[in-house]
C-alpha positions in Angstrom: -134.5 -142.1 -37.2 -137.1 -141.0 -39.8 -138.0 -137.7 -39.8 -140.9 -136.0 -41.2 -140.2 -132.1 -42.0 -143.2 -129.4 -43.0 -141.1 -126.0 -44.1 -143.5 -123.3 -45.5 -142.0 -119.7 -46.4 -144.4 -116.8 -46.9 -143.2 -113.6 -48.5 -145.3 -110.4 -48.5 -144.3 -107.2 -50.4 -145.2 -103.7 -49.2 -146.2 -103.2 -53.0 -146.8 -105.3 -56.1 -144.1 -107.4 -57.4 -143.7 -106.8 -61.2 -141.5 -110.6 -61.5 -139.7 -112.3 -59.5 -137.3 -115.7 -59.6 -136.4 -117.6 -56.5 -133.8 -120.4 -56.7 -134.9 -123.2 -54.3 -132.8 -125.7 -52.8 -135.1 -127.3 -50.5 -135.4 -130.7 -52.0 -133.0 -133.5 -50.0 -131.1 -136.4 -52.2 -130.3 -140.2 -50.9 -127.0 -140.5 -49.4 -125.0 -143.0 -47.4 -126.6 -141.2 -44.5 -130.0 -140.4 -45.4 -132.9 -142.3 -47.8 -135.8 -140.3 -49.2 -139.2 -142.1 -48.3 -141.3 -139.0 -49.9 -140.8 -135.1 -50.5 -142.9 -132.5 -52.4 -142.5 -128.8 -53.2 -145.6 -126.8 -52.7 -145.1 -123.9 -55.3 -147.5 -121.6 -57.2 -146.9 -123.3 -60.4 -144.8 -126.4 -61.5 -141.3 -126.5 -61.8 -138.7 -128.9 -63.3 -135.9 -129.8 -61.2 -132.4 -130.0 -62.0 -128.9 -130.0 -60.4 -126.4 -127.1 -59.8 -122.7 -127.7 -59.9 -122.2 -128.9 -56.4 -124.8 -131.7 -57.1 -128.0 -130.2 -55.0 -131.3 -130.5 -56.6 -132.5 -127.0 -57.4 -135.5 -125.8 -58.8 -136.1 -122.4 -60.2 -139.3 -120.5 -59.9 -140.0 -117.4 -62.3 -143.0 -115.6 -61.5 -143.3 -113.2 -64.7 -147.1 -111.5 -63.6 -147.4 -109.3 -60.8 -148.0 -110.5 -57.4 -148.1 -109.3 -53.9 -146.8 -112.4 -51.8 -145.4 -115.8 -52.8 -145.9 -119.1 -50.6 -143.0 -121.8 -51.0 -143.9 -125.3 -49.1 -141.7 -128.4 -48.9 -142.6 -131.3 -47.1 -141.9 -135.1 -46.7 -140.0 -138.3 -44.5 -136.5 -138.8 -44.9 -134.8 -141.8 -42.8 -131.5 -140.9 -41.1 -129.0 -143.4 -40.5 -127.5 -142.0 -36.9 -124.7 -144.4 -36.7 -123.0 -143.1 -40.1 -120.4 -140.7 -39.5 -118.9 -139.9 -42.4 -120.0 -139.9 -46.3 -118.3 -140.6 -49.3 -118.4 -139.0 -52.6 -116.7 -139.4 -56.0 -116.7 -135.8 -56.7 -113.5 -133.8 -55.6 -113.3 -131.8 -52.5 -110.5 -129.7 -54.1 -113.5 -126.6 -54.9 -113.5 -126.6 -51.1 -110.4 -125.4 -50.7 -111.7 -121.8 -52.2 -112.1 -118.7 -49.8 -115.2 -116.6 -50.7 -116.1 -112.8 -49.3 -118.2 -114.8 -46.6 -115.4 -117.2 -45.9 -112.0 -114.9 -46.0 -110.1 -116.3 -43.0 -108.4 -112.6 -41.5 -105.2 -113.0 -39.4 -107.5 -113.0 -36.3 -109.7 -116.4 -37.7 -105.8 -118.0 -39.2 -104.2 -117.6 -35.6 -107.2 -118.9 -33.9 -107.0 -121.9 -36.3 -103.4 -122.5 -35.5 -104.0 -122.1 -31.9 -106.7 -125.0 -31.3 -105.5 -127.1 -34.0 -101.5 -126.4 -33.9 -100.3 -128.9 -36.3 -102.9 -131.4 -36.3 -104.9 -131.7 -39.3 -107.5 -134.7 -38.4 -110.9 -134.8 -36.8 -110.0 -134.5 -33.2 -108.0 -131.0 -34.1 -111.4 -129.8 -35.8 -113.6 -131.1 -32.8 -111.3 -128.5 -30.7 -111.8 -125.9 -33.0 -115.9 -126.6 -33.5 -115.5 -126.2 -29.6 -113.2 -123.1 -29.3 -115.9 -121.5 -32.2 -119.0 -122.2 -29.7 -117.1 -120.6 -26.9 -115.5 -117.6 -28.7 -119.1 -116.9 -30.4 -122.0 -116.8 -28.6 -125.4 -117.8 -30.2 -127.1 -114.3 -30.5 -130.2 -114.6 -32.9 -130.3 -110.9 -34.5 -126.5 -109.7 -33.9 -125.7 -110.5 -37.5 -127.2 -110.4 -41.2 -127.0 -112.7 -43.8 -124.2 -110.9 -45.6 -122.0 -110.9 -42.4 -118.5 -112.4 -43.2 -116.8 -115.0 -40.8 -114.3 -112.1 -40.4 -117.1 -109.5 -38.7 -118.9 -112.4 -36.7 -115.5 -113.7 -35.5 -114.8 -110.3 -34.6 -118.2 -109.2 -32.7 -118.3 -112.6 -30.9 -121.6 -113.4 -31.6 -123.8 -114.9 -34.6 -125.7 -117.7 -35.3 -125.3 -121.4 -37.3 -124.7 -119.4 -40.3 -122.0 -117.3 -38.5 -120.7 -120.0 -37.0 -120.6 -122.4 -39.7 -118.5 -119.6 -42.0 -116.3 -119.0 -39.1 -115.2 -122.8 -39.0 -114.9 -123.0 -42.9 -112.6 -119.8 -42.8 -110.4 -121.8 -39.9 -110.2 -125.0 -41.7 -109.3 -123.6 -45.3 -106.6 -121.3 -43.8 -105.6 -125.1 -42.5 -105.4 -126.6 -46.2 -108.8 -128.5 -45.0 -111.6 -129.1 -47.6 -114.7 -127.4 -45.9 -118.0 -126.8 -47.3 -121.2 -125.5 -46.0 -124.4 -127.6 -45.5 -128.1 -126.3 -45.2 -130.9 -128.5 -44.0 -132.7 -129.4 -40.8 -132.1 -130.4 -37.2 -134.4 -132.6 -35.2 -133.8 -131.0 -31.2 -136.5 -131.5 -28.2 -136.4 -127.8 -27.8 -139.4 -126.0 -29.5 -137.6 -122.6 -29.2 -135.0 -124.1 -31.9 -135.5 -123.0 -34.9 -135.3 -126.3 -37.4 -133.9 -125.2 -40.4 -130.4 -124.9 -39.5 -126.6 -124.8 -41.1 -123.4 -126.8 -40.1 -119.9 -127.7 -41.8 -118.4 -130.7 -43.4 -114.4 -131.2 -43.6 -112.7 -133.6 -45.8 -110.8 -135.8 -44.2 -109.3 -139.8 -44.8 -111.0 -139.3 -48.0 -114.9 -138.7 -46.4 -116.9 -135.9 -45.4 -117.2 -135.4 -41.9 -119.5 -133.4 -39.8 -118.8 -130.5 -37.6 -122.2 -128.7 -35.8 -120.5 -125.5 -34.3 -124.0 -124.2 -32.7 -124.9 -127.8 -31.2 -121.5 -128.8 -30.4 -122.0 -132.2 -32.3 -119.6 -134.1 -34.3 -121.8 -136.8 -35.5 -125.0 -135.9 -37.5 -127.6 -137.9 -35.7 -130.6 -135.5 -36.4 -129.1 -133.4 -39.2 -131.3 -134.1 -42.9 -129.1 -132.4 -45.3 -130.5 -130.2 -48.0 -127.7 -128.6 -49.9 -124.2 -127.9 -49.7 -121.6 -125.1 -51.3 -118.6 -122.9 -50.5 -120.8 -120.7 -48.4 -124.5 -119.5 -47.4 -125.4 -118.0 -50.5 -124.6 -121.7 -52.2 -126.5 -123.3 -50.6 -129.3 -121.7 -48.7 -132.8 -123.0 -49.4 -134.3 -119.9 -50.8 -132.7 -117.4 -52.5 -134.1 -115.0 -55.0 -134.6 -111.3 -57.1 -137.7 -109.0 -57.8 -138.4 -106.2 -59.7 -140.1 -104.0 -57.6 -142.3 -104.6 -54.3 -141.1 -102.0 -52.0 -140.4 -103.3 -48.8 -140.1 -106.7 -47.9 -142.2 -109.6 -45.0 -140.5 -113.2 -44.7 -142.5 -115.5 -42.4 -140.7 -119.3 -42.1 -142.4 -122.2 -40.2 -140.3 -125.3 -40.4 -141.4 -128.2 -38.3 -139.3 -131.1 -37.7 -140.7 -134.1 -35.8 -139.8 -137.8 -35.6 -141.7 -140.4 -36.8 -142.1 -144.3 -35.4 -140.4 -146.7 -37.8 -142.6 -149.3 -38.7 -142.4 -152.8 -36.9 -141.8 -155.6 -39.4 -142.6 -159.0 -38.1 -140.9 -162.0 -39.3 -142.7 -165.1 -39.4 -141.0 -168.2 -38.4 -141.8 -171.1 -41.0 
């Protein structure tokens, strides 16, 4: 499947911002599952790409002059291998056994993981865990905030894709399974479904397997990966700091659409 992406994020500030810095993980990279055909960022000024500790493509946008708004755009086309279920990497998965403040497993999450997986530590067990979390935590926009922890969202029995992912990571890591947060895009026929998305990957049989708790999908057929990390803070597409500005309004427009693949004709000689 070939996906076309258009993503624009606009920040408006109540007062003039004296200076700001934005960390952008808005650029996908090639892997066994996806091939980037074209991609570009539309930013207020040119920035250079670098790699962060997790291998994500990172751009750092620094605005030293006063400003009242920032517009950040990303667009491109990526081919997705719909049949590939797992991805192999040379980097060690061991760092993804570590809990963070957002993914710390309390006793309720540990008990939930044991209940659904018992002694199993395979893909089938994690699929059961994925379904269990989806049933336990109702998808409810606005029920949590960006710094809501997995334990808090689990106790409240509601959340969004970020919370579903954090709860899955907390459960998987409590079982000794390395797992990581993934940010990216999801193509859905449902126009009301936000195309910017988050899901989890777990290290099983020397490969990374996907688990989308929100949509109960264990095969990333329509998922385009941007970045990975221990939690949302490591992998979110845009994260920044500023001096001044007062209150902030953020508006994001994300469009993900399939693009017909070109037909290659073969002429017989």
